[in-house]
C-alpha positions, 0 to 999 in steps of 0.5 A: 151514247151520251157524253161523259159526266166526268173527265176521263182524260189523261195528262198527256191528253190535256197537254195536247189540248193546250198545245193545240190551243196555242197553235190556233193563233200561229197557223195561217189557214183554217185547213192547217188548224183543222188538219193539225187538230185531227192529227192530234186527236187521231194519234191520241185515240189511235185512229186511222183517219179523221175529218171535219165536215162542214155545212155549205149553206149555199148548196145545203149539203155537207163537205169535207173541210179537212181530213187525215188518213189514207183517203184524205186526198180523195175526200175534198170533192165528195159532198154528203147530202143532209140526213145521209149517214152518221155525219148527216144524223149528228148534224141534224140532231146535234147528238154525238155518236159512238159506233163500234160496229158501223152498219149505216155509214154513208157508203158513197164515201167508202166507195169513192175512197176505197176506205172501209169505215169500221168504227167511228166517233162523230160529234157536232160542231156548235157555234152559239146555238147553231150547228156548223158541221161535225168532226169525226175519227175512224177505226181505232187501232184499225178497227180492232179496238172499241172507242170509249168515254175517254175517246169521246171526251177527247174528240168533243174537246178537240171539236170545241177548239175546231169550232173556235178556229172555224169562228175565227176564220169566218170573222177573218173572211168577213173582215177581208170581204168588207175591206175590199179583198173578197175573193177565192183564197188562192187569188188573194193569198199573197195580197193578204200577207202583203196588205195585213202587215203593220202600217200602210202597204201598196203595190203597183201592178197590171190590173184589169178593173171592172165597174158594173152599175144597174140602170133603173134602180132609182125608178124601181125604188120609187115603184116598190114601197117596201124596204124589205123587197128593195133590200131583197132585190139588192141582195140578190143582185150584189150576191150574183155579181160577187159570185160571177167575179169570184167564180172567174178568179177576180176580187170584189173590191167595192160595193157602192149602192147598186154598183160594184167594182172588181179587179183582176190580175194575171196574164189572162186577167182581161179574159176573166174580166170580160167573162165575168161581165158576160156572166153578169149580164146572163145572171141579171136576166135571170134575176129580172125574171125572178123579180116579176113576182114582186110588183105588178109593173113591167121591169124591162126598164132594168138593165146593167152596164159594164165598163172594163179597163186595163192599166199597167200602172194601177196601185192597190194599197191600204188606206187607214191605220192598224185600227181601220183599213180599207183596200182600194185601187187607184189609177187612171184605169180606175177613173176610165172604167168609172167613165166607161160604165156610164156609156154602157147603155142602150143595148151596148152593155159592155164597154172596154178600152183598147188595152183590154181588147188587145189583151184578150186571148179568147176573142171567140167568147165575145163579138166586138164593135169598134174601135169607137172614139170616146172622149172625156169632156167633163172637167178633171184630170182626164178632160180632153183625152180621147180613147179607143173603146169597144162594145162587146157582147157574147158571141152566139153561134147560129143554131141549126136544126139537128138531124135525126142522127144527132144525140144529146147529153141532156133533154130538158123538159118543162112547162112553158108557163113557169119553167121556160125562163129557168130552163133557158137560163140553165141551158145558157149556163151549161151549153159549153159543157153539154149538148142540150135539147131544150125546145121543140124549136130544135125539132128535126123534120119528121113526125112530131110525136116520134121525133120528140120521144126519139130526142129523149132516147138519144139523151142519157140525162133527162132533166125536168123543171118542176114549177108550182102546179106543173104536175097538175095536168099530168093526169090527162093521158095526152099531156106532153109533160106526162108523155115526156116523163113517162118515156124517160122512165120507160127508157131508163134515162137518168132523171133529175128533177129540178124543183122551183120555189113553191113546188112540192111533189104530190103523193106518188099514188096520185100520179099516173102509174107510168110516171109516179117514179119521178117523185122518187128521184133525188131533186135539185132545188133551183135558186137564182140567189145561189145559181152557180152552187145549184149548177154544181149540184146539178152537174153531180147528178148528170151522167157524162 
């Protein structure tokens, strides 16, 4: 249904639109603004529910940013795949929909919320020439009345206001991130209220400070002449570091070339800081593997070092004025962390001070060597002072061969060439949540063929990593990847393909009949840049 050519709105509608426009500047969060817009749109159109659904570029799907109605509390965790239902259609085409007899709604939403969608208006939210999401209202007069041109125009105009609110919120997020407060909203909320007031502000608190620095980046720049490739490498690296900090409820404060400074606060700040350091090392291993394709040189010389300190007298404050301001941390702990990161090398990738080590509540996550005396001899305010420091690394429990009776949550299948490194990276990230069979190295004693197929049968989930060309040899009857996939299909495992960049499914008719169904399963696209978003998507496909 096309949009109306002349206004069908009434005076009350126009006054409500003006009132909402005025509220855009008075509410603190995007969710508050969007929810208020939905309430007004729902009230004026007599709709039972409404939602704003935005595109997540990291996961490349849609999510509920705000909602009203009886099922609003159940919607935030639900994701909508692109192209699914009316919301996916409007997002893909940019054409609004008025539907008074729903028959092609994305049923998973109704099933998960116990809400029946009977009628709907759905409009695109457009910023410049880019669609960022959709806005919809549902069930006029509980589904007993039909939506009309007036309802459509009303929602389109409310959608324009929602788009303005989203744009303003995005710009505010970018401003905070570039000024030194890149973090989850709940982590920085009180800091925003304190730091964005007029004039300069500062607070003194107990902070754990983390410095991360790449080893060998200058050498890499000399080896790779392409500025675009260097920019891509650095972007991958910084995004990975920022993701692990934010994921562990820290604040990214500074990015300095190939270095990053982050701060953590709260009673478990030391634990979250060390966990970020461990995750950063794992993430760097994944990135270094992915960078092998950009140069003919060996990249084993690349590494990272991490320095971590905790201090009760750290100051977080603003510098500059109301036209330009930056959030920064100052204190002896900051200087010490900067000194420690320089010593984090030669296999000792994580170095922390005594205050951080003693503050750790979860000692089991890392093994420690120390204390070792560290002395600063260079000129400066810290010259001649000695510190007790510790070298940390992730604690690895010894891997024992499983017994035949052991069962698994997931069986990982892959070609050794192309898929091995990715499979091991994902296994490393998920091993605390799932018991994963990864490799024939963990095979129990007994006949190899029967034991391997038995491992598949013990696992409700079968994840197959598909790299370019990985299915080419599957037409050979004895090929092991073919046997694993075929057995998973025959035993009705929950099959989740993880497709690596460059892979595309062949025509199912070109595959062996017993394994052709693998191409019909929903796939998860592997991304090293958005690794944690990819993991979240994979988790959604797994059965517990």
